[in-house]
mmCIF file of the N, C-alpha and C atoms, coordinates in Angstrom:
data_MODEL
# 
_entry.id   MODEL 
# 
loop_
_atom_site.group_PDB 
_atom_site.id 
_atom_site.type_symbol 
_atom_site.label_atom_id 
_atom_site.label_alt_id 
_atom_site.label_comp_id 
_atom_site.label_asym_id 
_atom_site.label_entity_id 
_atom_site.label_seq_id 
_atom_site.pdbx_PDB_ins_code 
_atom_site.Cartn_x 
_atom_site.Cartn_y 
_atom_site.Cartn_z 
_atom_site.occupancy 
_atom_site.B_iso_or_equiv 
_atom_site.pdbx_formal_charge 
_atom_site.auth_seq_id 
_atom_site.auth_comp_id 
_atom_site.auth_asym_id 
_atom_site.auth_atom_id 
_atom_site.pdbx_PDB_model_num 
ATOM 1   N N  . MET A 1 1  ? -43.796 -79.633 153.926 1.00 0.00 ? 1  MET A N  1 
ATOM 2   C CA . MET A 1 1  ? -43.897 -79.918 155.360 1.00 0.00 ? 1  MET A CA 1 
ATOM 3   C C  . MET A 1 1  ? -43.018 -78.937 156.083 1.00 0.00 ? 1  MET A C  1 
ATOM 4   N N  . ASN A 1 2  ? -43.492 -78.384 157.160 1.00 0.00 ? 2  ASN A N  1 
ATOM 5   C CA . ASN A 1 2  ? -42.737 -77.503 158.046 1.00 0.00 ? 2  ASN A CA 1 
ATOM 6   C C  . ASN A 1 2  ? -42.453 -78.227 159.345 1.00 0.00 ? 2  ASN A C  1 
ATOM 7   N N  . VAL A 1 3  ? -41.247 -77.975 159.853 1.00 0.00 ? 3  VAL A N  1 
ATOM 8   C CA . VAL A 1 3  ? -40.866 -78.551 161.136 1.00 0.00 ? 3  VAL A CA 1 
ATOM 9   C C  . VAL A 1 3  ? -40.532 -77.411 162.056 1.00 0.00 ? 3  VAL A C  1 
ATOM 10  N N  . HIS A 1 4  ? -41.012 -77.481 163.287 1.00 0.00 ? 4  HIS A N  1 
ATOM 11  C CA . HIS A 1 4  ? -40.709 -76.458 164.287 1.00 0.00 ? 4  HIS A CA 1 
ATOM 12  C C  . HIS A 1 4  ? -40.158 -77.133 165.532 1.00 0.00 ? 4  HIS A C  1 
ATOM 13  N N  . PHE A 1 5  ? -38.997 -76.693 165.931 1.00 0.00 ? 5  PHE A N  1 
ATOM 14  C CA . PHE A 1 5  ? -38.415 -77.213 167.173 1.00 0.00 ? 5  PHE A CA 1 
ATOM 15  C C  . PHE A 1 5  ? -38.668 -76.219 168.282 1.00 0.00 ? 5  PHE A C  1 
ATOM 16  N N  . ARG A 1 6  ? -39.294 -76.645 169.337 1.00 0.00 ? 6  ARG A N  1 
ATOM 17  C CA . ARG A 1 6  ? -39.482 -75.803 170.532 1.00 0.00 ? 6  ARG A CA 1 
ATOM 18  C C  . ARG A 1 6  ? -38.243 -75.950 171.413 1.00 0.00 ? 6  ARG A C  1 
ATOM 19  N N  . GLU A 1 7  ? -37.530 -74.885 171.638 1.00 0.00 ? 7  GLU A N  1 
ATOM 20  C CA . GLU A 1 7  ? -36.311 -74.925 172.408 1.00 0.00 ? 7  GLU A CA 1 
ATOM 21  C C  . GLU A 1 7  ? -36.661 -74.909 173.897 1.00 0.00 ? 7  GLU A C  1 
ATOM 22  N N  . VAL A 1 8  ? -36.241 -75.934 174.636 1.00 0.00 ? 8  VAL A N  1 
ATOM 23  C CA . VAL A 1 8  ? -36.519 -76.027 176.068 1.00 0.00 ? 8  VAL A CA 1 
ATOM 24  C C  . VAL A 1 8  ? -35.223 -76.378 176.801 1.00 0.00 ? 8  VAL A C  1 
ATOM 25  N N  . CYS A 1 9  ? -35.238 -76.259 178.086 1.00 0.00 ? 9  CYS A N  1 
ATOM 26  C CA . CYS A 1 9  ? -34.092 -76.553 178.908 1.00 0.00 ? 9  CYS A CA 1 
ATOM 27  C C  . CYS A 1 9  ? -33.835 -78.073 178.834 1.00 0.00 ? 9  CYS A C  1 
ATOM 28  N N  . PRO A 1 10 ? -32.526 -78.437 178.720 1.00 0.00 ? 10 PRO A N  1 
ATOM 29  C CA . PRO A 1 10 ? -32.195 -79.870 178.642 1.00 0.00 ? 10 PRO A CA 1 
ATOM 30  C C  . PRO A 1 10 ? -32.823 -80.602 179.819 1.00 0.00 ? 10 PRO A C  1 
ATOM 31  N N  . GLY A 1 11 ? -33.365 -81.774 179.524 1.00 0.00 ? 11 GLY A N  1 
ATOM 32  C CA . GLY A 1 11 ? -34.012 -82.584 180.534 1.00 0.00 ? 11 GLY A CA 1 
ATOM 33  C C  . GLY A 1 11 ? -35.514 -82.401 180.631 1.00 0.00 ? 11 GLY A C  1 
ATOM 34  N N  . THR A 1 12 ? -36.024 -81.378 179.901 1.00 0.00 ? 12 THR A N  1 
ATOM 35  C CA . THR A 1 12 ? -37.485 -81.159 179.918 1.00 0.00 ? 12 THR A CA 1 
ATOM 36  C C  . THR A 1 12 ? -38.121 -81.441 178.553 1.00 0.00 ? 12 THR A C  1 
ATOM 37  N N  . GLY A 1 13 ? -37.344 -81.792 177.621 1.00 0.00 ? 13 GLY A N  1 
ATOM 38  C CA . GLY A 1 13 ? -37.880 -82.085 176.249 1.00 0.00 ? 13 GLY A CA 1 
ATOM 39  C C  . GLY A 1 13 ? -37.820 -83.557 175.909 1.00 0.00 ? 13 GLY A C  1 
ATOM 40  N N  . MET A 1 14 ? -37.668 -83.849 174.657 1.00 0.00 ? 14 MET A N  1 
ATOM 41  C CA . MET A 1 14 ? -37.784 -85.228 174.155 1.00 0.00 ? 14 MET A CA 1 
ATOM 42  C C  . MET A 1 14 ? -36.415 -85.851 173.785 1.00 0.00 ? 14 MET A C  1 
ATOM 43  N N  . ILE A 1 15 ? -35.317 -85.117 173.960 1.00 0.00 ? 15 ILE A N  1 
ATOM 44  C CA . ILE A 1 15 ? -34.016 -85.655 173.571 1.00 0.00 ? 15 ILE A CA 1 
ATOM 45  C C  . ILE A 1 15 ? -33.524 -86.701 174.590 1.00 0.00 ? 15 ILE A C  1 
ATOM 46  N N  . ASP A 1 16 ? -33.027 -87.800 174.097 1.00 0.00 ? 16 ASP A N  1 
ATOM 47  C CA . ASP A 1 16 ? -32.425 -88.828 174.964 1.00 0.00 ? 16 ASP A CA 1 
ATOM 48  C C  . ASP A 1 16 ? -30.979 -88.415 175.176 1.00 0.00 ? 16 ASP A C  1 
ATOM 49  N N  . TYR A 1 17 ? -30.706 -87.719 176.278 1.00 0.00 ? 17 TYR A N  1 
ATOM 50  C CA . TYR A 1 17 ? -29.374 -87.189 176.539 1.00 0.00 ? 17 TYR A CA 1 
ATOM 51  C C  . TYR A 1 17 ? -28.351 -88.246 176.853 1.00 0.00 ? 17 TYR A C  1 
ATOM 52  N N  . THR A 1 18 ? -28.754 -89.394 177.359 1.00 0.00 ? 18 THR A N  1 
ATOM 53  C CA . THR A 1 18 ? -27.800 -90.479 177.583 1.00 0.00 ? 18 THR A CA 1 
ATOM 54  C C  . THR A 1 18 ? -27.177 -90.880 176.226 1.00 0.00 ? 18 THR A C  1 
ATOM 55  N N  . THR A 1 19 ? -28.025 -91.161 175.227 1.00 0.00 ? 19 THR A N  1 
ATOM 56  C CA . THR A 1 19 ? -27.532 -91.535 173.935 1.00 0.00 ? 19 THR A CA 1 
ATOM 57  C C  . THR A 1 19 ? -26.812 -90.379 173.270 1.00 0.00 ? 19 THR A C  1 
ATOM 58  N N  . PHE A 1 20 ? -27.348 -89.166 173.346 1.00 0.00 ? 20 PHE A N  1 
ATOM 59  C CA . PHE A 1 20 ? -26.725 -88.006 172.732 1.00 0.00 ? 20 PHE A CA 1 
ATOM 60  C C  . PHE A 1 20 ? -25.331 -87.804 173.292 1.00 0.00 ? 20 PHE A C  1 
ATOM 61  N N  . LEU A 1 21 ? -25.166 -87.835 174.614 1.00 0.00 ? 21 LEU A N  1 
ATOM 62  C CA . LEU A 1 21 ? -23.851 -87.569 175.202 1.00 0.00 ? 21 LEU A CA 1 
ATOM 63  C C  . LEU A 1 21 ? -22.833 -88.662 174.871 1.00 0.00 ? 21 LEU A C  1 
ATOM 64  N N  . LYS A 1 22 ? -23.327 -89.909 174.878 1.00 0.00 ? 22 LYS A N  1 
ATOM 65  C CA . LYS A 1 22 ? -22.396 -91.026 174.531 1.00 0.00 ? 22 LYS A CA 1 
ATOM 66  C C  . LYS A 1 22 ? -21.927 -90.918 173.068 1.00 0.00 ? 22 LYS A C  1 
ATOM 67  N N  . ARG A 1 23 ? -22.822 -90.562 172.195 1.00 0.00 ? 23 ARG A N  1 
ATOM 68  C CA . ARG A 1 23 ? -22.449 -90.401 170.769 1.00 0.00 ? 23 ARG A CA 1 
ATOM 69  C C  . ARG A 1 23 ? -21.511 -89.207 170.615 1.00 0.00 ? 23 ARG A C  1 
ATOM 70  N N  . LEU A 1 24 ? -21.790 -88.127 171.311 1.00 0.00 ? 24 LEU A N  1 
ATOM 71  C CA . LEU A 1 24 ? -20.945 -86.934 171.188 1.00 0.00 ? 24 LEU A CA 1 
ATOM 72  C C  . LEU A 1 24 ? -19.531 -87.276 171.766 1.00 0.00 ? 24 LEU A C  1 
ATOM 73  N N  . ALA A 1 25 ? -19.449 -87.970 172.899 1.00 0.00 ? 25 ALA A N  1 
ATOM 74  C CA . ALA A 1 25 ? -18.203 -88.327 173.495 1.00 0.00 ? 25 ALA A CA 1 
ATOM 75  C C  . ALA A 1 25 ? -17.409 -89.295 172.607 1.00 0.00 ? 25 ALA A C  1 
ATOM 76  N N  . GLY A 1 26 ? -18.087 -90.034 171.788 1.00 0.00 ? 26 GLY A N  1 
ATOM 77  C CA . GLY A 1 26 ? -17.420 -91.042 170.891 1.00 0.00 ? 26 GLY A CA 1 
ATOM 78  C C  . GLY A 1 26 ? -16.869 -90.444 169.606 1.00 0.00 ? 26 GLY A C  1 
ATOM 79  N N  . MET A 1 27 ? -17.135 -89.169 169.367 1.00 0.00 ? 27 MET A N  1 
ATOM 80  C CA . MET A 1 27 ? -16.691 -88.553 168.128 1.00 0.00 ? 27 MET A CA 1 
ATOM 81  C C  . MET A 1 27 ? -15.163 -88.332 168.194 1.00 0.00 ? 27 MET A C  1 
ATOM 82  N N  . PRO A 1 28 ? -14.477 -88.495 167.108 1.00 0.00 ? 28 PRO A N  1 
ATOM 83  C CA . PRO A 1 28 ? -13.027 -88.387 167.111 1.00 0.00 ? 28 PRO A CA 1 
ATOM 84  C C  . PRO A 1 28 ? -12.484 -87.023 167.414 1.00 0.00 ? 28 PRO A C  1 
ATOM 85  N N  . GLN A 1 29 ? -13.180 -85.974 167.098 1.00 0.00 ? 29 GLN A N  1 
ATOM 86  C CA . GLN A 1 29 ? -12.608 -84.640 167.244 1.00 0.00 ? 29 GLN A CA 1 
ATOM 87  C C  . GLN A 1 29 ? -13.109 -83.894 168.509 1.00 0.00 ? 29 GLN A C  1 
ATOM 88  N N  . GLN A 1 30 ? -13.870 -84.513 169.353 1.00 0.00 ? 30 GLN A N  1 
ATOM 89  C CA . GLN A 1 30 ? -14.409 -83.913 170.547 1.00 0.00 ? 30 GLN A CA 1 
ATOM 90  C C  . GLN A 1 30 ? -14.992 -82.533 170.338 1.00 0.00 ? 30 GLN A C  1 
ATOM 91  N N  . PRO A 1 31 ? -16.143 -82.479 169.616 1.00 0.00 ? 31 PRO A N  1 
ATOM 92  C CA . PRO A 1 31 ? -16.776 -81.176 169.373 1.00 0.00 ? 31 PRO A CA 1 
ATOM 93  C C  . PRO A 1 31 ? -17.322 -80.557 170.656 1.00 0.00 ? 31 PRO A C  1 
ATOM 94  N N  . PRO A 1 32 ? -17.486 -79.263 170.679 1.00 0.00 ? 32 PRO A N  1 
ATOM 95  C CA . PRO A 1 32 ? -17.968 -78.629 171.892 1.00 0.00 ? 32 PRO A CA 1 
ATOM 96  C C  . PRO A 1 32 ? -19.468 -78.900 172.097 1.00 0.00 ? 32 PRO A C  1 
ATOM 97  N N  . LEU A 1 33 ? -19.842 -78.908 173.341 1.00 0.00 ? 33 LEU A N  1 
ATOM 98  C CA . LEU A 1 33 ? -21.263 -79.007 173.704 1.00 0.00 ? 33 LEU A CA 1 
ATOM 99  C C  . LEU A 1 33 ? -21.670 -77.667 174.228 1.00 0.00 ? 33 LEU A C  1 
ATOM 100 N N  . MET A 1 34 ? -22.639 -77.059 173.567 1.00 0.00 ? 34 MET A N  1 
ATOM 101 C CA . MET A 1 34 ? -23.061 -75.692 173.971 1.00 0.00 ? 34 MET A CA 1 
ATOM 102 C C  . MET A 1 34 ? -24.491 -75.698 174.426 1.00 0.00 ? 34 MET A C  1 
ATOM 103 N N  . ILE A 1 35 ? -24.743 -74.876 175.427 1.00 0.00 ? 35 ILE A N  1 
ATOM 104 C CA . ILE A 1 35 ? -26.108 -74.658 175.906 1.00 0.00 ? 35 ILE A CA 1 
ATOM 105 C C  . ILE A 1 35 ? -26.444 -73.225 175.520 1.00 0.00 ? 35 ILE A C  1 
ATOM 106 N N  . GLU A 1 36 ? -27.546 -73.065 174.792 1.00 0.00 ? 36 GLU A N  1 
ATOM 107 C CA . GLU A 1 36 ? -27.945 -71.709 174.373 1.00 0.00 ? 36 GLU A CA 1 
ATOM 108 C C  . GLU A 1 36 ? -29.440 -71.574 174.224 1.00 0.00 ? 36 GLU A C  1 
ATOM 109 N N  . HIS A 1 37 ? -29.864 -70.367 174.005 1.00 0.00 ? 37 HIS A N  1 
ATOM 110 C CA . HIS A 1 37 ? -31.262 -69.998 173.768 1.00 0.00 ? 37 HIS A CA 1 
ATOM 111 C C  . HIS A 1 37 ? -32.140 -70.271 174.991 1.00 0.00 ? 37 HIS A C  1 
ATOM 112 N N  . LEU A 1 38 ? -31.621 -70.134 176.162 1.00 0.00 ? 38 LEU A N  1 
ATOM 113 C CA . LEU A 1 38 ? -32.438 -70.243 177.388 1.00 0.00 ? 38 LEU A CA 1 
ATOM 114 C C  . LEU A 1 38 ? -32.762 -68.887 177.892 1.00 0.00 ? 38 LEU A C  1 
ATOM 115 N N  . SER A 1 39 ? -33.645 -68.789 178.873 1.00 0.00 ? 39 SER A N  1 
ATOM 116 C CA . SER A 1 39 ? -34.205 -67.481 179.283 1.00 0.00 ? 39 SER A CA 1 
ATOM 117 C C  . SER A 1 39 ? -33.439 -66.738 180.361 1.00 0.00 ? 39 SER A C  1 
ATOM 118 N N  . GLY A 1 40 ? -32.502 -67.388 181.013 1.00 0.00 ? 40 GLY A N  1 
ATOM 119 C CA . GLY A 1 40 ? -31.784 -66.669 182.062 1.00 0.00 ? 40 GLY A CA 1 
ATOM 120 C C  . GLY A 1 40 ? -30.789 -67.549 182.772 1.00 0.00 ? 40 GLY A C  1 
ATOM 121 N N  . ALA A 1 41 ? -30.061 -66.968 183.735 1.00 0.00 ? 41 ALA A N  1 
ATOM 122 C CA . ALA A 1 41 ? -29.034 -67.660 184.478 1.00 0.00 ? 41 ALA A CA 1 
ATOM 123 C C  . ALA A 1 41 ? -29.544 -68.917 185.194 1.00 0.00 ? 41 ALA A C  1 
ATOM 124 N N  . GLU A 1 42 ? -30.720 -68.850 185.737 1.00 0.00 ? 42 GLU A N  1 
ATOM 125 C CA . GLU A 1 42 ? -31.273 -69.995 186.457 1.00 0.00 ? 42 GLU A CA 1 
ATOM 126 C C  . GLU A 1 42 ? -31.439 -71.210 185.512 1.00 0.00 ? 42 GLU A C  1 
ATOM 127 N N  . GLU A 1 43 ? -31.981 -70.958 184.315 1.00 0.00 ? 43 GLU A N  1 
ATOM 128 C CA . GLU A 1 43 ? -32.199 -72.051 183.369 1.00 0.00 ? 43 GLU A CA 1 
ATOM 129 C C  . GLU A 1 43 ? -30.846 -72.599 182.885 1.00 0.00 ? 43 GLU A C  1 
ATOM 130 N N  . TYR A 1 44 ? -29.854 -71.723 182.682 1.00 0.00 ? 44 TYR A N  1 
ATOM 131 C CA . TYR A 1 44 ? -28.530 -72.209 182.262 1.00 0.00 ? 44 TYR A CA 1 
ATOM 132 C C  . TYR A 1 44 ? -27.923 -73.062 183.324 1.00 0.00 ? 44 TYR A C  1 
ATOM 133 N N  . ASP A 1 45 ? -28.041 -72.658 184.594 1.00 0.00 ? 45 ASP A N  1 
ATOM 134 C CA . ASP A 1 45 ? -27.523 -73.481 185.689 1.00 0.00 ? 45 ASP A CA 1 
ATOM 135 C C  . ASP A 1 45 ? -28.218 -74.805 185.792 1.00 0.00 ? 45 ASP A C  1 
ATOM 136 N N  . GLN A 1 46 ? -29.533 -74.802 185.623 1.00 0.00 ? 46 GLN A N  1 
ATOM 137 C CA . GLN A 1 46 ? -30.351 -76.055 185.680 1.00 0.00 ? 46 GLN A CA 1 
ATOM 138 C C  . GLN A 1 46 ? -29.875 -76.970 184.496 1.00 0.00 ? 46 GLN A C  1 
ATOM 139 N N  . ALA A 1 47 ? -29.697 -76.399 183.336 1.00 0.00 ? 47 ALA A N  1 
ATOM 140 C CA . ALA A 1 47 ? -29.285 -77.181 182.164 1.00 0.00 ? 47 ALA A CA 1 
ATOM 141 C C  . ALA A 1 47 ? -27.864 -77.793 182.362 1.00 0.00 ? 47 ALA A C  1 
ATOM 142 N N  . ARG A 1 48 ? -26.954 -76.968 182.873 1.00 0.00 ? 48 ARG A N  1 
ATOM 143 C CA . ARG A 1 48 ? -25.612 -77.424 183.174 1.00 0.00 ? 48 ARG A CA 1 
ATOM 144 C C  . ARG A 1 48 ? -25.619 -78.595 184.136 1.00 0.00 ? 48 ARG A C  1 
ATOM 145 N N  . LYS A 1 49 ? -26.366 -78.423 185.243 1.00 0.00 ? 49 LYS A N  1 
ATOM 146 C CA . LYS A 1 49 ? -26.406 -79.520 186.230 1.00 0.00 ? 49 LYS A CA 1 
ATOM 147 C C  . LYS A 1 49 ? -26.987 -80.793 185.663 1.00 0.00 ? 49 LYS A C  1 
ATOM 148 N N  . PHE A 1 50 ? -28.027 -80.664 184.856 1.00 0.00 ? 50 PHE A N  1 
ATOM 149 C CA . PHE A 1 50 ? -28.647 -81.850 184.210 1.00 0.00 ? 50 PHE A CA 1 
ATOM 150 C C  . PHE A 1 50 ? -27.635 -82.568 183.324 1.00 0.00 ? 50 PHE A C  1 
ATOM 151 N N  . ILE A 1 51 ? -26.987 -81.818 182.464 1.00 0.00 ? 51 ILE A N  1 
ATOM 152 C CA . ILE A 1 51 ? -26.027 -82.425 181.531 1.00 0.00 ? 51 ILE A CA 1 
ATOM 153 C C  . ILE A 1 51 ? -24.848 -83.064 182.274 1.00 0.00 ? 51 ILE A C  1 
ATOM 154 N N  . LEU A 1 52 ? -24.329 -82.406 183.284 1.00 0.00 ? 52 LEU A N  1 
ATOM 155 C CA . LEU A 1 52 ? -23.263 -83.026 184.067 1.00 0.00 ? 52 LEU A CA 1 
ATOM 156 C C  . LEU A 1 52 ? -23.727 -84.302 184.762 1.00 0.00 ? 52 LEU A C  1 
ATOM 157 N N  . MET A 1 53 ? -24.956 -84.289 185.297 1.00 0.00 ? 53 MET A N  1 
ATOM 158 C CA . MET A 1 53 ? -25.510 -85.470 185.980 1.00 0.00 ? 53 MET A CA 1 
ATOM 159 C C  . MET A 1 53 ? -25.693 -86.613 184.994 1.00 0.00 ? 53 MET A C  1 
ATOM 160 N N  . GLU A 1 54 ? -26.249 -86.350 183.830 1.00 0.00 ? 54 GLU A N  1 
ATOM 161 C CA . GLU A 1 54 ? -26.446 -87.388 182.789 1.00 0.00 ? 54 GLU A CA 1 
ATOM 162 C C  . GLU A 1 54 ? -25.096 -87.898 182.322 1.00 0.00 ? 54 GLU A C  1 
ATOM 163 N N  . GLY A 1 55 ? -24.120 -87.047 182.180 1.00 0.00 ? 55 GLY A N  1 
ATOM 164 C CA . GLY A 1 55 ? -22.777 -87.495 181.787 1.00 0.00 ? 55 GLY A CA 1 
ATOM 165 C C  . GLY A 1 55 ? -22.158 -88.392 182.831 1.00 0.00 ? 55 GLY A C  1 
ATOM 166 N N  . GLU A 1 56 ? -22.270 -88.013 184.098 1.00 0.00 ? 56 GLU A N  1 
ATOM 167 C CA . GLU A 1 56 ? -21.759 -88.821 185.189 1.00 0.00 ? 56 GLU A CA 1 
ATOM 168 C C  . GLU A 1 56 ? -22.392 -90.207 185.211 1.00 0.00 ? 56 GLU A C  1 
ATOM 169 N N  . LYS A 1 57 ? -23.726 -90.284 185.025 1.00 0.00 ? 57 LYS A N  1 
ATOM 170 C CA . LYS A 1 57 ? -24.428 -91.579 185.016 1.00 0.00 ? 57 LYS A CA 1 
ATOM 171 C C  . LYS A 1 57 ? -23.927 -92.443 183.872 1.00 0.00 ? 57 LYS A C  1 
ATOM 172 N N  . SER A 1 58 ? -23.455 -91.857 182.799 1.00 0.00 ? 58 SER A N  1 
ATOM 173 C CA . SER A 1 58 ? -23.006 -92.587 181.609 1.00 0.00 ? 58 SER A CA 1 
ATOM 174 C C  . SER A 1 58 ? -21.502 -92.788 181.596 1.00 0.00 ? 58 SER A C  1 
ATOM 175 N N  . GLY A 1 59 ? -20.817 -92.306 182.621 1.00 0.00 ? 59 GLY A N  1 
ATOM 176 C CA . GLY A 1 59 ? -19.352 -92.469 182.685 1.00 0.00 ? 59 GLY A CA 1 
ATOM 177 C C  . GLY A 1 59 ? -18.636 -91.471 181.789 1.00 0.00 ? 59 GLY A C  1 
ATOM 178 N N  . ILE A 1 60 ? -19.240 -90.371 181.472 1.00 0.00 ? 60 ILE A N  1 
ATOM 179 C CA . ILE A 1 60 ? -18.638 -89.367 180.608 1.00 0.00 ? 60 ILE A CA 1 
ATOM 180 C C  . ILE A 1 60 ? -18.135 -88.214 181.485 1.00 0.00 ? 60 ILE A C  1 
ATOM 181 N N  . ARG A 1 61 ? -16.865 -87.869 181.269 1.00 0.00 ? 61 ARG A N  1 
ATOM 182 C CA . ARG A 1 61 ? -16.267 -86.731 181.986 1.00 0.00 ? 61 ARG A CA 1 
ATOM 183 C C  . ARG A 1 61 ? -16.122 -85.545 181.083 1.00 0.00 ? 61 ARG A C  1 
ATOM 184 N N  . PHE A 1 62 ? -16.451 -84.394 181.547 1.00 0.00 ? 62 PHE A N  1 
ATOM 185 C CA . PHE A 1 62 ? -16.318 -83.156 180.774 1.00 0.00 ? 62 PHE A CA 1 
ATOM 186 C C  . PHE A 1 62 ? -15.050 -82.446 181.218 1.00 0.00 ? 62 PHE A C  1 
ATOM 187 N N  . THR A 1 63 ? -14.320 -81.881 180.253 1.00 0.00 ? 63 THR A N  1 
ATOM 188 C CA . THR A 1 63 ? -13.087 -81.166 180.601 1.00 0.00 ? 63 THR A CA 1 
ATOM 189 C C  . THR A 1 63 ? -13.210 -79.715 180.244 1.00 0.00 ? 63 THR A C  1 
# 
């Protein structure tokens, strides 16, 4: 079986970012959250805004 992940801007795919961010925030070592493999500055800005908004709705603060 082959699996292919289509990389898309956060908020436009199938990932439940509320759950993902809560689980990430609950990890003991606070791993980094990286945004990568997007097509340009506009997509990176859109992704950043989406992740910050989802974090805010979930009570997660980024430092």
